[in-house]
N, CA, C and O atoms as CSV, one atom per row, in Angstrom:
chain,resi,resn,atom,element,x,y,z
A,1,MET,N,N,81.611,60.581,104.987
A,1,MET,CA,C,81.000,61.771,104.206
A,1,MET,C,C,79.825,61.193,103.643
A,1,MET,O,O,79.813,60.263,102.836
A,2,VAL,N,N,78.764,61.839,104.147
A,2,VAL,CA,C,77.357,61.268,103.530
A,2,VAL,C,C,76.745,62.620,103.158
A,2,VAL,O,O,75.598,62.724,103.593
A,3,CYS,N,N,77.131,63.564,102.555
A,3,CYS,CA,C,76.610,64.934,102.091
A,3,CYS,C,C,75.712,64.503,100.817
A,3,CYS,O,O,74.622,65.029,100.591
A,4,TYR,N,N,76.246,63.553,100.057
A,4,TYR,CA,C,75.114,63.052,98.833
A,4,TYR,C,C,73.796,62.601,99.349
A,4,TYR,O,O,72.820,62.683,98.605
A,5,ILE,N,N,73.676,62.130,100.561
A,5,ILE,CA,C,72.559,61.657,101.071
A,5,ILE,C,C,71.319,62.591,101.093
A,5,ILE,O,O,70.193,62.224,100.758
A,6,VAL,N,N,71.649,63.859,101.528
A,6,VAL,CA,C,70.504,64.981,101.829
A,6,VAL,C,C,69.828,65.231,100.405
A,6,VAL,O,O,68.609,65.143,100.259
A,7,PRO,N,N,70.762,65.572,99.293
A,7,PRO,CA,C,69.955,65.892,98.068
A,7,PRO,C,C,69.270,64.615,97.555
A,7,PRO,O,O,68.290,64.808,96.836
A,8,LEU,N,N,69.605,63.399,97.792
A,8,LEU,CA,C,69.078,62.026,97.357
A,8,LEU,C,C,67.570,61.934,98.192
A,8,LEU,O,O,66.538,61.461,97.715
A,9,ALA,N,N,67.712,62.449,99.403
A,9,ALA,CA,C,66.457,62.329,100.029
A,9,ALA,C,C,65.473,63.188,99.692
A,9,ALA,O,O,64.310,62.794,99.594
A,10,ALA,N,N,65.902,64.736,99.427
A,10,ALA,CA,C,65.211,65.513,98.945
A,10,ALA,C,C,64.559,64.920,97.403
A,10,ALA,O,O,63.361,65.004,97.130
A,11,LEU,N,N,65.357,64.456,96.695
A,11,LEU,CA,C,64.832,63.827,95.303
A,11,LEU,C,C,63.751,62.939,95.525
A,11,LEU,O,O,62.772,62.986,94.780
A,12,PHE,N,N,63.821,62.065,96.544
A,12,PHE,CA,C,62.751,61.162,96.868
A,12,PHE,C,C,61.448,61.731,97.170
A,12,PHE,O,O,60.350,61.416,96.713
A,13,GLY,N,N,61.767,62.647,98.040
A,13,GLY,CA,C,60.601,63.332,98.737
A,13,GLY,C,C,59.957,64.163,97.553
A,13,GLY,O,O,58.730,64.238,97.481
A,14,SER,N,N,60.729,64.756,96.671
A,14,SER,CA,C,59.992,65.571,95.603
A,14,SER,C,C,59.327,64.602,94.535
A,14,SER,O,O,58.177,64.835,94.164
A,15,PHE,N,N,59.985,63.597,94.072
A,15,PHE,CA,C,59.353,62.729,93.174
A,15,PHE,C,C,58.252,61.937,93.661
A,15,PHE,O,O,57.260,61.872,92.935
A,16,PHE,N,N,58.249,61.233,94.921
A,16,PHE,CA,C,57.102,60.539,95.518
A,16,PHE,C,C,55.887,61.647,95.760
A,16,PHE,O,O,54.701,61.515,95.458
A,17,GLY,N,N,56.489,62.691,96.345
A,17,GLY,CA,C,55.302,63.911,96.545
A,17,GLY,C,C,54.685,64.247,95.332
A,17,GLY,O,O,53.460,64.363,95.337
A,18,GLN,N,N,55.265,64.411,94.369
A,18,GLN,CA,C,54.566,64.768,92.883
A,18,GLN,C,C,53.715,63.542,92.401
A,18,GLN,O,O,52.620,63.742,91.874
A,19,LYS,N,N,54.216,62.255,92.580
A,19,LYS,CA,C,53.325,61.024,92.335
A,19,LYS,C,C,52.262,60.995,93.071
A,19,LYS,O,O,51.136,60.923,92.579
A,20,ILE,N,N,52.471,61.042,94.224
A,20,ILE,CA,C,50.993,61.051,95.242
A,20,ILE,C,C,49.949,62.008,94.923
A,20,ILE,O,O,48.765,61.676,94.866
A,21,LYS,N,N,50.376,63.226,94.708
A,21,LYS,CA,C,49.616,64.510,94.390
A,21,LYS,C,C,49.247,64.485,92.921
A,21,LYS,O,O,48.415,65.300,92.523
A,22,GLY,N,N,49.790,63.626,92.086
A,22,GLY,CA,C,49.581,63.682,90.511
A,22,GLY,C,C,49.944,64.911,89.983
A,22,GLY,O,O,49.230,65.391,89.103
A,23,ILE,N,N,50.855,65.459,90.337
A,23,ILE,CA,C,51.372,66.570,89.678
A,23,ILE,C,C,52.291,66.208,88.686
A,23,ILE,O,O,53.158,65.364,88.914
A,24,LYS,N,N,52.163,66.856,87.440
A,24,LYS,CA,C,53.012,66.611,86.138
A,24,LYS,C,C,53.396,67.878,85.726
A,24,LYS,O,O,52.594,68.474,85.006
A,25,SER,N,N,54.520,68.469,86.039
A,25,SER,CA,C,54.971,69.961,85.630
A,25,SER,C,C,56.377,69.633,85.115
A,25,SER,O,O,57.074,68.726,85.570
A,26,VAL,N,N,56.748,70.518,84.053
A,26,VAL,CA,C,57.975,70.694,83.699
A,26,VAL,C,C,59.081,71.262,84.865
A,26,VAL,O,O,60.271,70.948,84.889
A,27,HIS,N,N,58.468,72.084,85.730
A,27,HIS,CA,C,59.313,72.592,86.771
A,27,HIS,C,C,59.576,71.518,87.870
A,27,HIS,O,O,60.688,71.432,88.390
A,28,GLY,N,N,58.573,70.724,88.208
A,28,GLY,CA,C,59.061,69.612,89.023
A,28,GLY,C,C,60.038,68.758,88.523
A,28,GLY,O,O,60.924,68.333,89.265
A,29,HIS,N,N,59.960,68.397,87.091
A,29,HIS,CA,C,60.849,67.492,86.452
A,29,HIS,C,C,62.365,68.022,86.561
A,29,HIS,O,O,63.318,67.283,86.808
A,30,TRP,N,N,62.457,69.540,86.322
A,30,TRP,CA,C,63.840,69.992,86.403
A,30,TRP,C,C,64.241,70.047,87.712
A,30,TRP,O,O,65.414,69.756,87.947
A,31,LEU,N,N,63.356,70.428,88.813
A,31,LEU,CA,C,63.853,70.014,90.376
A,31,LEU,C,C,64.294,68.624,90.538
A,31,LEU,O,O,65.229,68.398,91.305
A,32,ASN,N,N,63.725,67.672,89.902
A,32,ASN,CA,C,64.276,66.188,90.196
A,32,ASN,C,C,65.429,65.997,89.460
A,32,ASN,O,O,66.375,65.418,89.993
A,33,LEU,N,N,65.516,66.449,88.145
A,33,LEU,CA,C,66.806,66.316,87.524
A,33,LEU,C,C,67.844,66.999,88.238
A,33,LEU,O,O,68.860,66.321,88.393
A,34,MET,N,N,67.867,68.355,88.795
A,34,MET,CA,C,68.769,68.923,89.558
A,34,MET,C,C,69.294,68.087,90.793
A,34,MET,O,O,70.473,67.966,91.128
A,35,LEU,N,N,68.311,67.598,91.332
A,35,LEU,CA,C,68.838,66.974,92.756
A,35,LEU,C,C,69.166,65.910,92.397
A,35,LEU,O,O,70.047,65.468,93.134
A,36,LEU,N,N,68.801,65.016,91.334
A,36,LEU,CA,C,69.537,63.875,90.922
A,36,LEU,C,C,71.033,63.946,90.564
A,36,LEU,O,O,71.880,63.107,90.872
A,37,GLY,N,N,71.245,65.206,89.789
A,37,GLY,CA,C,72.449,65.524,89.535
A,37,GLY,C,C,73.405,65.810,90.737
A,37,GLY,O,O,74.569,65.410,90.732
A,38,ALA,N,N,72.964,66.386,91.571
A,38,ALA,CA,C,73.564,66.857,92.984
A,38,ALA,C,C,74.045,65.366,93.451
A,38,ALA,O,O,75.255,65.170,93.562
A,39,SER,N,N,73.190,64.390,93.705
A,39,SER,CA,C,73.372,63.420,94.428
A,39,SER,C,C,74.297,62.276,93.607
A,39,SER,O,O,74.981,61.453,94.215
A,40,VAL,N,N,74.219,62.344,92.087
A,40,VAL,CA,C,75.352,61.628,91.422
A,40,VAL,C,C,76.738,62.265,91.620
A,40,VAL,O,O,77.750,61.655,91.966
A,41,PHE,N,N,76.637,63.630,91.340
A,41,PHE,CA,C,77.966,64.174,91.500
A,41,PHE,C,C,78.741,63.679,92.855
A,41,PHE,O,O,79.849,63.147,92.925
A,42,GLY,N,N,77.860,64.000,93.880
A,42,GLY,CA,C,78.518,63.765,95.302
A,42,GLY,C,C,78.886,62.501,95.498
A,42,GLY,O,O,79.898,62.333,96.178
A,43,GLY,N,N,78.162,61.290,94.954
A,43,GLY,CA,C,78.283,59.878,94.945
A,43,GLY,C,C,79.564,59.731,94.343
A,43,GLY,O,O,80.509,59.289,94.996
A,44,ILE,N,N,79.702,60.162,92.811
A,44,ILE,CA,C,80.816,59.805,92.199
A,44,ILE,C,C,82.193,60.485,92.806
A,44,ILE,O,O,83.322,60.001,92.731
A,45,ASP,N,N,81.890,61.471,93.296
A,45,ASP,CA,C,83.148,62.557,94.054
A,45,ASP,C,C,83.551,61.453,95.198
A,45,ASP,O,O,84.742,61.158,95.290
A,46,HIS,N,N,82.691,60.894,95.988
A,46,HIS,CA,C,83.162,60.188,97.309
A,46,HIS,C,C,83.756,58.750,96.679
A,46,HIS,O,O,84.747,58.220,97.180
A,47,MET,N,N,83.147,58.251,95.688
A,47,MET,CA,C,83.615,56.971,95.139
A,47,MET,C,C,85.092,57.247,94.682
A,47,MET,O,O,85.951,56.396,94.907
A,48,TRP,N,N,85.389,58.373,94.070
A,48,TRP,CA,C,86.458,58.584,93.228
A,48,TRP,C,C,87.522,58.829,94.384
A,48,TRP,O,O,88.712,58.728,94.087
A,49,ASN,N,N,87.179,59.124,95.602
A,49,ASN,CA,C,88.314,59.486,96.652
A,49,ASN,C,C,88.322,58.243,97.632
A,49,ASN,O,O,89.163,58.089,98.518
A,50,GLY,N,N,87.409,57.487,97.395
A,50,GLY,CA,C,87.534,56.079,98.137
A,50,GLY,C,C,86.759,56.379,99.449
A,50,GLY,O,O,87.216,55.841,100.456
A,51,GLU,N,N,85.721,57.110,99.583
A,51,GLU,CA,C,85.063,57.249,100.853
A,51,GLU,C,C,83.599,57.385,100.616
A,51,GLU,O,O,82.929,58.334,101.021
A,52,LEU,N,N,83.065,56.186,99.806
A,52,LEU,CA,C,81.545,56.491,99.615
A,52,LEU,C,C,80.728,56.160,100.860
A,52,LEU,O,O,79.774,56.871,101.177
A,53,PHE,N,N,81.193,54.779,101.777
A,53,PHE,CA,C,80.377,54.895,102.921
A,53,PHE,C,C,81.120,55.141,104.112
A,53,PHE,O,O,80.817,54.539,105.142
A,54,MET,N,N,81.979,55.890,104.089
A,54,MET,CA,C,82.841,56.521,105.255
A,54,MET,C,C,82.198,57.493,105.856
A,54,MET,O,O,81.704,58.292,105.062
A,55,MET,N,N,81.983,57.771,107.213
A,55,MET,CA,C,81.636,58.871,107.941
A,55,MET,C,C,82.950,59.634,108.295
A,55,MET,O,O,84.049,59.106,108.464
A,56,GLY,N,N,82.689,60.813,108.370
A,56,GLY,CA,C,83.432,61.959,108.543
A,56,GLY,C,C,83.684,61.942,110.005
A,56,GLY,O,O,82.960,61.230,110.700
A,57,ALA,N,N,84.597,62.621,110.534
A,57,ALA,CA,C,84.959,62.839,112.038
A,57,ALA,C,C,83.835,63.518,112.466
A,57,ALA,O,O,83.576,63.177,113.620
A,58,ASN,N,N,82.944,64.449,111.970
A,58,ASN,CA,C,81.835,65.328,112.473
A,58,ASN,C,C,80.843,65.052,111.443
A,58,ASN,O,O,80.952,65.565,110.329
A,59,ILE,N,N,79.822,64.224,111.766
A,59,ILE,CA,C,78.554,63.838,110.932
A,59,ILE,C,C,77.838,65.149,110.682
A,59,ILE,O,O,77.313,65.342,109.585
A,60,MET,N,N,77.796,65.943,111.520
A,60,MET,CA,C,77.072,67.183,111.404
A,60,MET,C,C,77.452,68.008,110.505
A,60,MET,O,O,76.613,68.537,109.776
A,61,THR,N,N,78.930,68.306,110.370
A,61,THR,CA,C,79.538,69.042,109.413
A,61,THR,C,C,79.293,68.373,108.028
A,61,THR,O,O,79.115,69.145,107.086
A,62,ASP,N,N,79.265,67.233,107.823
A,62,ASP,CA,C,78.801,66.412,106.607
A,62,ASP,C,C,77.339,66.762,106.159
A,62,ASP,O,O,77.055,67.165,105.031
A,63,LEU,N,N,76.488,66.568,107.131
A,63,LEU,CA,C,74.958,66.957,107.121
A,63,LEU,C,C,74.869,68.368,106.648
A,63,LEU,O,O,74.125,68.707,105.728
A,64,ALA,N,N,75.662,69.195,107.314
A,64,ALA,CA,C,75.490,70.584,106.997
A,64,ALA,C,C,75.777,70.900,105.410
A,64,ALA,O,O,75.132,71.673,104.702
A,65,LEU,N,N,76.950,70.077,105.022
A,65,LEU,CA,C,77.329,70.344,103.666
A,65,LEU,C,C,76.212,69.852,102.521
A,65,LEU,O,O,76.038,70.377,101.421
A,66,GLY,N,N,75.551,68.780,103.041
A,66,GLY,CA,C,74.598,68.121,102.242
A,66,GLY,C,C,73.274,69.133,102.389
A,66,GLY,O,O,72.563,69.223,101.388
A,67,PHE,N,N,73.009,69.679,103.234
A,67,PHE,CA,C,72.019,70.755,103.259
A,67,PHE,C,C,72.344,72.013,102.420
A,67,PHE,O,O,71.472,72.558,101.743
A,68,THR,N,N,73.547,72.438,102.478
A,68,THR,CA,C,74.072,73.500,101.820
A,68,THR,C,C,73.940,73.357,100.287
A,68,THR,O,O,73.537,74.277,99.576
A,69,ILE,N,N,74.347,72.005,99.775
A,69,ILE,CA,C,74.216,71.695,98.542
A,69,ILE,C,C,72.752,71.609,97.929
A,69,ILE,O,O,72.497,71.884,96.756
A,70,THR,N,N,71.917,71.233,98.779
A,70,THR,CA,C,70.712,70.937,98.444
A,70,THR,C,C,69.757,72.283,98.417
A,70,THR,O,O,68.848,72.570,97.637
A,71,THR,N,N,70.265,72.978,99.503
A,71,THR,CA,C,69.653,74.544,99.301
A,71,THR,C,C,70.036,75.066,98.068
A,71,THR,O,O,69.130,75.520,97.370
A,72,GLY,N,N,71.377,75.111,97.570
A,72,GLY,CA,C,71.964,75.679,96.364
A,72,GLY,C,C,71.057,75.239,95.372
A,72,GLY,O,O,70.550,76.085,94.636
A,73,VAL,N,N,70.745,73.906,95.226
A,73,VAL,CA,C,70.031,73.262,94.098
A,73,VAL,C,C,68.575,74.006,93.998
A,73,VAL,O,O,68.087,74.411,92.943
A,74,PHE,N,N,67.972,74.111,95.292
A,74,PHE,CA,C,66.648,74.499,95.202
A,74,PHE,C,C,66.827,76.193,94.829
A,74,PHE,O,O,65.922,76.724,94.185
A,75,ALA,N,N,67.936,76.950,95.226
A,75,ALA,CA,C,67.903,78.156,94.898
A,75,ALA,C,C,68.060,78.473,93.496
A,75,ALA,O,O,67.412,79.394,93.000
A,76,SER,N,N,68.997,77.673,92.716
A,76,SER,CA,C,69.219,77.509,91.386
A,76,SER,C,C,67.888,77.346,90.628
A,76,SER,O,O,67.509,78.082,89.717
A,77,TRP,N,N,67.261,76.336,91.102
A,77,TRP,CA,C,65.796,75.739,90.638
A,77,TRP,C,C,64.907,77.140,90.627
A,77,TRP,O,O,64.265,77.523,89.649
A,78,GLY,N,N,64.981,77.744,91.735
A,78,GLY,CA,C,64.032,78.734,91.876
A,78,GLY,C,C,64.291,79.821,90.859
A,78,GLY,O,O,63.348,80.239,90.186
A,79,ILE,N,N,65.578,80.332,90.697
A,79,ILE,CA,C,65.880,81.147,89.803
A,79,ILE,C,C,65.654,80.977,88.175
A,79,ILE,O,O,65.469,81.875,87.354
A,80,VAL,N,N,65.730,79.478,87.949
A,80,VAL,CA,C,65.474,79.105,86.593
A,80,VAL,C,C,63.820,79.310,86.320
A,80,VAL,O,O,63.362,79.900,85.341
A,81,VAL,N,N,63.123,78.768,87.269
A,81,VAL,CA,C,61.551,78.850,87.241
A,81,VAL,C,C,61.196,80.401,87.101
A,81,VAL,O,O,60.545,80.856,86.161
A,82,TYR,N,N,61.734,81.186,88.208
A,82,TYR,CA,C,61.382,82.575,88.106
A,82,TYR,C,C,61.783,83.439,86.791
A,82,TYR,O,O,61.128,84.391,86.366
A,83,LYS,N,N,62.885,82.969,86.270
A,83,LYS,CA,C,63.428,83.695,85.019
A,83,LYS,C,C,62.466,83.230,83.690
A,83,LYS,O,O,62.265,83.893,82.673
A,84,GLU,N,N,62.006,82.051,83.981
A,84,GLU,CA,C,61.533,81.477,82.712
A,84,GLU,C,C,59.910,82.033,82.944
A,84,GLU,O,O,59.385,82.422,81.901
A,85,ARG,N,N,59.167,82.106,84.025
A,85,ARG,CA,C,57.900,82.794,84.217
A,85,ARG,C,C,57.908,84.160,83.988
A,85,ARG,O,O,56.888,84.723,83.590
A,86,LEU,N,N,59.062,84.829,84.216
A,86,LEU,CA,C,59.100,86.278,84.161
A,86,LEU,C,C,59.179,86.519,82.559
A,86,LEU,O,O,58.558,87.441,82.029
A,87,SER,N,N,59.956,85.656,81.865
A,87,SER,CA,C,60.263,85.915,80.275
A,87,SER,C,C,58.843,85.506,79.745
A,87,SER,O,O,58.488,85.983,78.667
A,88,HIS,N,N,58.105,84.758,80.343
A,88,HIS,CA,C,57.009,84.246,79.440
A,88,HIS,C,C,56.057,85.444,79.753
A,88,HIS,O,O,55.283,85.744,78.845
A,89,SER,N,N,56.003,86.137,80.851
A,89,SER,CA,C,54.997,87.341,81.274
A,89,SER,C,C,55.253,88.438,80.190
A,89,SER,O,O,54.357,88.989,79.549
A,90,TRP,N,N,56.598,88.686,80.068
A,90,TRP,CA,C,57.206,89.654,79.180
A,90,TRP,C,C,56.687,89.300,77.635
A,90,TRP,O,O,56.354,90.149,76.809
A,91,MET,N,N,56.693,88.044,77.455
A,91,MET,CA,C,56.452,87.807,75.906
A,91,MET,C,C,54.936,87.999,75.725
A,91,MET,O,O,54.393,88.470,74.726
A,92,HIS,N,N,54.317,87.547,76.887
A,92,HIS,CA,C,52.872,87.835,76.821
A,92,HIS,C,C,52.286,89.161,76.691
A,92,HIS,O,O,51.329,89.429,75.964
A,93,LEU,N,N,52.916,89.973,77.438
A,93,LEU,CA,C,52.584,91.439,77.383
A,93,LEU,C,C,52.777,92.041,76.256
A,93,LEU,O,O,51.930,92.799,75.783
A,94,GLY,N,N,54.083,91.745,75.595
A,94,GLY,CA,C,54.563,92.104,74.184
A,94,GLY,C,C,53.531,91.832,73.259
A,94,GLY,O,O,53.165,92.762,72.539
A,95,ASN,N,N,53.061,90.859,73.161
A,95,ASN,CA,C,52.011,90.106,72.477
A,95,ASN,C,C,50.804,91.017,72.422
A,95,ASN,O,O,50.298,91.421,71.375
A,96,LYS,N,N,50.367,91.319,73.713
A,96,LYS,CA,C,49.109,91.913,73.919
A,96,LYS,C,C,49.267,93.389,73.324
A,96,LYS,O,O,48.341,94.031,72.829
A,97,LEU,N,N,50.476,93.785,73.440
A,97,LEU,CA,C,50.594,95.296,73.063
A,97,LEU,C,C,50.945,95.361,71.640
A,97,LEU,O,O,51.228,96.459,71.161
A,98,ASN,N,N,50.959,94.244,70.871
A,98,ASN,CA,C,51.332,94.356,69.680
A,98,ASN,C,C,52.782,94.922,69.424
A,98,ASN,O,O,53.045,95.576,68.415
A,99,ILE,N,N,53.656,94.642,70.351
A,99,ILE,CA,C,55.034,95.151,70.198
A,99,ILE,C,C,55.904,94.029,69.540
A,99,ILE,O,O,56.882,94.393,68.886
A,100,LEU,N,N,55.642,92.751,69.653
A,100,LEU,CA,C,56.376,91.744,69.149
A,100,LEU,C,C,55.932,91.173,68.033
A,100,LEU,O,O,56.548,90.173,67.664
A,101,LYS,N,N,55.063,91.522,67.421
A,101,LYS,CA,C,54.265,90.911,66.188
A,101,LYS,C,C,55.066,91.562,64.947
A,101,LYS,O,O,54.724,91.310,63.791
């Protein structure tokens, strides 16, 4: 089972991509923390079951599970970012219209 490798690879890609481009954003930090959480959870789960470095019978199924977990993290992150931006837009509109003052 190597499904925790995929979110770990995405974490490294995201982290070093942000470092190379010089991007410092809260949203990128959230993404990195969520990917780290997925990787740590997968690693702990496999360590608990005694199969940390074992390969399953079908490596493609394991990798597909890893991609599914990573896609779920990206989707959750997108929802969080979208909701935060949407609520910020509504607050800004309310302040402009003097509704929230």
